[in-house]
N, C-alpha and C positions, 0 to 999 in steps of 0.2 A: 294788315300785311299776311300773307298764305306762306305758310312751311310745306313743303314738298314730303310725302312718305316715298320712300324708295325701295325696291327690292334690295336686301342685303347682300353683300359680296358673297358670290357662289365659288367652290371650290373649282378647279380647273377641270375636275373630272365630271363635273355636272353642269350642264349647258342650260337648262332654263328650270323653271318651276310651275308649278300649276298653284292659281289660287283656288285654296280649299273653302275658307270661310270667311264672311267678314262679320265680326262682332260688334259694330256699330252702323247707324245707317246716317245719310247724309243729313244734317241739322243737331245731331246728338252733340251733347257737351263730350269732350275727352280730356284726360290726365296725360302729362307727359310719362312716358314709360309703360301707359296702359296697351293692353295688347289690342289692337285695331283688328287684323286680319292674321289667318294661317295661311302659309304658304307650304303646298307638298312637293318633296322633291323623291327622286328615287330611294333615297334613306330614311329621311327624316322629316318631321314636320316643324318647320322653321315659325315663330312667333316675331310679327311687325309690330313694334311700339311705335305710339304717337311721339313724335318728336317735339311737340309743345304743349302747354297747354291752350286748350281753345273749341273751335267748334270744327268737328268734319264736314269739309265741304264735298266739293265732286268727286265721286269715285270713277276712276279711269279705269280701273282692272277689274272686270267684273268676275264673282264664281265661274270656276271651269277656264276661264282664261289662262292661257301659257304666256308666261312674262321671263326676260331675260335679267340677267343682273344688272343693277342699278337704274332699271325702268321704274317710271313714276306710276304709282299705285293709286294715290289719292293727294288731294290738297287739305291741310287745316288752316282754318283762319284762326290766328291771334286773337285773344280777348275773351269773354265771358259774354258778349251779345249774340245772339243765334242769326246768321245770313241766310237771306232766301234762297232756297234752292230749288232748282227745276225739278217739278214733280211732285213739292210738296206744298200743301196749301195753308192758308191761313197767315196773319200778319206776324212780322218778326218780334221775336219775344222780348220782352225787358230784361234788362240784368236781374233787377228783384224776381223775375220769373224764373231764371235761368239757375242762379246760385241755390234755390232748394231744390232743384232739379238734379243741379251736381250733387248735393249734398244726399238727395236719395239715390243716386245711382252708386255713389260710395257705401251707402248704407245697406240698400236691398240687393245689390249686385256687386260682392267682392269679386276680386280678380281670382280667375279659375283657370288653370292650366288646361289645353285641348283636352286630355284624356280625363282628365276629374270633370271636367265639361259636360263630356258624353256621357260618364256614369250617373253625373247629379241629375240630367234629364232623363236617363232610362229609368231611373228608380225615383223621380218625380219628388227629388229632396229640396230642403230649402237651405241655399248655400250660405245663408246668413247664423246658422245654426252650427255651422261647420268649422272649426279653427283651423286657418291656414299657417303652416308651417315653412312656405317658401319666402322667396325673396320678397317684402312688402307687405306680408300675410297672403301671398297667393296661396289657393287649394291647391294642393298635390293631388293625385290619385291615392296615395297613400293615406292622406287625412279623411279622404272619404270612407276610406277601407277602415279606417280606426275608428270614426265615428258609427260605423254601421256595427263596429263589433261593440264598441260602447252600448250601443242601443240594444242589441242582442242580449247583453249579460244583464241590463236592467229588463226587459222582456223576453225570457228564455223561450224556447220553443223545443219542441220534440229533441231536436239533434241542433245546440245551440252551435255547433263548430261550421254549419253550413248555412250560409246567406241565400235565401233563395232567390235565382234570379228572374226579373220580372217578364213577362211573355213578350217577346219579339213584336214590334210593329207589324200591322198587316200590310203586307207588300203590296205596289199597286200591279195587279195583274191585267195583263190584255190578254187577247186570242178568242179562240171559238169558247163556247157554252161547255163548261165540263172538261175542256183542255189550258187551263190558264198559263200564262208565262209571264215571266218577268225580264227585261233587259236594263241590265245596269252596267255602265262604265267600269274598266279596271281601275283601280288607284293607280298610282304611280308606283308606290312599293310593288304592289302584285305584278304589275307589268314588268318591272326590273326583275323581280326572281323568277317571272316566267322566261324571261330572256337570259338568263343567266342558266338555268336550269338546260333550255335548248343548247346554249353554246356548249355547256360542259358535255352534253351528250355527243355534240357532232365534232368537236375538237378533240376529245381525249378518248384513249382506247381503256375505259373503265371495265377494271376487272374486282369482285368482291370475293375475299375471303372469311371463312367462319371460323369461330372456338367457342368455348364455354368456360366460365371462370367460376370457380366456389367461392363466394367471397364470405365464408365463416370467418376467416382470422381478421378482416377488414371491418366486419359487424362486430365482433368482440372489441378489438381494439378501439372502436370508436364507443361502443357503448362501455367500456371502462373510464374513457378520457374526457367524454362530452360535456361532463359539468365541469371539469377543470378547465378545461381547452376553453370554452365560453365564458369563464369567471374571469382567465389572464387574458384570453384576446377580445372580449366584449363581442365573438360572432361565433356561432354554430359550428359545429365541425360535420360537414356534410360528405357526400361521397365523392362529389366531383373533384375535389383537391387529392384524393389516392389517384383517381384517373388522369389527373393532369401532369401529377408527379411521375406515374408509372410511364406516361405517353414520353415526358422528357426524357426520362430512362432509354427507352427505347428507340427516340430520334438520334440520341447522342451514339447509339450503338449502329444504325442505319442511316447514314445521313442523306442517302438518296431519297429517302422518305420526308425528308425535311426541305427538298430541293423542289425548284418549278421549271418548267419548260419555258426557253424564251426563242422562238423560232427553230434556228437549228442547233441552240446552246441548252447547257443544263446549268442553271443559276445553284449553286449549293450554298443554304443560307449559315452563317454561324452564330445566328441567333434563334430564339424559340418562342415565337409570338404565336399563340393559340387562341382560335376564335372558337367561342362557347354560345352555341346555337339558343337562340332564346326567343321564345313565343311573345309577342306583343299583342296589342288591340287591332294593329296596322298588318300583321303578318310577322312572317318569321325573318329575325334579324341575328347578324352573327359579329357582337363586339370582341375585342380583340386584348386578350391578357398579354402585356410586354415582357420580353424578357423571364418567361416563367421559371429559368433554370437559375434564376435568382432570388424567385419570390420564397418566402415560407408558407406552408398549408394556411397557416391565419391569412396571409395576404393574399391568397389565391380565392380562398372564401369570402373575405370582404370585397374583393373585385367583384364576384360573381353577383353576390346580394346588391352591389351598387349597380352592375349593367342591368338586373333583373328589376331594379326599382325606377331606372332611367326608362329602360323601355317600356314598361306602362304608363309612364309619365310622359312619354314623346321626347324624353331631353338627351337622347343618345347623340353626340356629337360627331362629324364626319371623320375627326380623328378617330375615335373611338370605334368605327366601322370599316375601315381602311388597312390593307396590309393583312398580314397573317401569313405564317408557313405551313400550318396545320389545323385542322378542325374538329372538334368533338361533338356531337348531337346524340341527345339522351332522348329517345321516343318512349321508353320506359315510364317516363313520367305519366305518359298518357294511356299506360297499360300495353305498348307494342311489345310483344314475346320476340318478334324476327323481322328486321328490314333490311333492305340494302341502300345506304345513305348514297347521294351524289356529291362528286366534288364540286367544291367552292372555288371556281378558277380564281389566280392562276395556281392554288396549291394542287399537290399532286396526291394527297390520300386525305381521308377522312374516318375518323373510328366513331362508330355507331353502339352506343349503350341501350341495355334494354331493361325488360322488366326483371326483376329479381324474383324469383320463385321457386320456391321449393320442391324438390322433384329428387326421385331416389336415384342414386349413382352406386357406381361398383368403386370399392376402394379395396384392395389387398386381399380380392376373393369375397370379399364382405360388400352387403347394400345397405347402404345407410341415405338419410334423407338428408340434403343440403342445401344452400341457399344460393342456387344458381344465376348465371345470366348468360344469355347469348352475347357475342361480341361479335360485330362486323366491321372489318376494314375495306373501304372501296378506293383503291389506288390507281392510278396512270399508269398500264402497260408499256408504256411508250419508254419509260426510264427507270420502272419498278420491277425486277424480276418475281416471278412466282417465289421462288424460295426467298427472298429479302421480306415479300409482303408477308408471308406464313409467318416467319421465324421474327418478325417485328412484332405481331399478334400473338405470337408465342411468348415472348419477352414480356410482354403487358400480362399476360396471364399469370406467368411465373411470379412477376412483382406483386400482384395484386394477391396472390395465394399467401404469399410469404413476404409481407410487408418490411420485415427487417432486411429486404436487399435492398430496398431503399436507402438506409443509412450507410448499409457496409458496401454497397456498391459492386454487388456480385450477381 
């Protein structure tokens, strides 16, 4: 008796998926809920588990194939006796031969999440040495990082905080001698990012305004309370929660910045769902923090930590990546001093944070050195006038330079 491995139900906004990688071959023993294949969509990577214990039979969708929702990917034969499969040589294995093989697969190849699997392969690690904290002992990317940290502590290097990255694999190059080239297809996520960026350029009248903010007050407040904050809430106090709260304050004063264009209409949103741009192994993703006006600073920080980990592990859901009324992107973590962010349609504005850099500034006729950050607000000039865009950014600046305003609502 065989069981079908099917493409899981896809959201309405996703038409199809691409078969990214098979983790089993025809004739291999599989266990129920063991990941068989990764499917790549415009936003996330889906893992498709085995429906039953048995032997993987014929694979109907090869790597690179585009498949629709509920399409049959492969067949799994029930039982523990290996079935002959086209393309595989040799006699069928006996139950005695299969059972040790299944045990070996369980011992030597524990369940590994896609992002962790790539890291294990790149660093040439033995997954049996890594303790998995996911479901059924699945190894997540965080487990690999924790394993590397522990190993670095046992064998310290000149800089124990930095784990040296392995050299990238040599690409398969073609072309004339001395003028090599490499052609690789875009991933689904990269193609979707490209499509949305071009869409934003073509369909919105984007304008960017700049300002700078003195973060001395925020840095002092954070330094004073970060230990107590972490002890009380179990999460570190970062800078992003200050920017999210300041953005909510500014959005409440300038509702048009929280609006979106729908044809000839303007939709004013009475809620504050803020997208936080996160870099992942597959590219930039923007998960959404819902109802930010109702969240505490600790809620915001925990949500950002969770999103960052899910992005690294490839576990973000469609619901976490859809919607949003405003976005924040932080190029400063990569060293960017100034940039012009691009809108995330259908949103009408995005805030760009940048590197905190000490530089001389004039105050009350005196020169002082202060931790300054350039801020950039890109907005859709079709519905947001320059006055509103500039005053919105000034509100964020004033709130961050005097965080007591967040409490006093002034």
